[in-house]
C-alpha positions in Angstrom: -17.9 -2.4 6.1 -20.2 0.5 5.5 -19.9 2.6 2.3 -19.2 5.7 4.5 -16.1 3.8 5.9 -14.9 3.1 2.4 -15.3 6.8 1.5 -13.2 7.7 4.6 -10.4 5.3 3.7 -10.5 6.6 0.1 -10.2 10.1 1.3 -6.9 9.3 3.0 -5.6 7.4 -0.1 -6.5 10.1 -2.6 -5.7 13.1 -0.3 -9.1 14.6 -1.1 -12.5 14.6 0.5 -14.6 11.6 -0.7 -18.3 11.9 0.1 -20.7 8.9 0.1 -23.7 9.8 -2.1 -24.8 6.3 -2.8 -27.7 6.4 -0.4 -26.9 2.8 0.7 -27.1 1.9 4.4 -25.8 -1.1 6.2 -22.6 -3.1 6.1 -21.3 -4.9 3.0 -18.7 -7.6 2.6 -16.5 -7.0 -0.4 -13.1 -7.7 -1.9 -11.1 -5.2 -3.9 -7.9 -5.9 -5.8 -5.8 -3.0 -7.1 -2.3 -1.6 -7.1 -0.7 1.8 -6.8 -0.4 4.0 -9.9 3.4 3.5 -10.3 2.9 -0.3 -10.7 -0.1 0.2 -13.0 2.1 2.0 -15.5 4.7 -0.8 -15.4 2.3 -3.7 -15.7 -0.8 -3.5 -17.9 -2.4 -6.4 -16.0 -2.7 -4.3 -12.9 -5.5 -1.8 -12.3 -5.7 1.5 -10.4 -7.9 2.0 -7.4 -10.3 4.0 -9.6 -10.6 1.2 -12.2 -11.0 -1.4 -9.4 -13.7 0.5 -7.7 -15.7 0.8 -10.9 -15.1 -2.7 -12.3 -15.2 -4.7 -9.1 -17.7 -2.8 -6.9 -19.6 -0.7 -9.4 -18.7 2.5 -7.6 -17.4 5.5 -9.5 -15.6 8.4 -8.0 -16.5 11.7 -9.6 -14.6 14.9 -9.1 -16.7 17.8 -7.9 -16.1 21.1 -6.2 -17.9 21.9 -3.0 -17.5 23.1 0.6 -15.0 21.3 2.8 -14.6 21.7 6.6 -11.2 23.3 7.5 -9.6 23.8 10.9 -7.8 27.1 11.1 -5.3 27.8 14.0 -4.8 31.5 14.4 -1.9 31.3 16.8 0.0 29.1 19.3 1.5 30.0 22.6 3.6 27.9 25.1 1.7 27.1 28.3 2.7 28.9 31.4 4.9 26.9 33.9 2.1 27.0 36.6 
């Protein structure tokens, strides 16, 4: 899997844009073990997605502000019956 694909999946998980700035090309084979945040709080042996990324893959997510593409719909009309 390419790093760009990982960034896309992470975007859906964290509900924010995740941009690949690693500069790495090509496909990689990796394994990542993590659990959701609610389970992390209940069990100290489990790690969050952010900890897993850093400890297991050496990838760190950094929060930054920047431009994001947005789709704006100005209006909606029903189609004519023709």
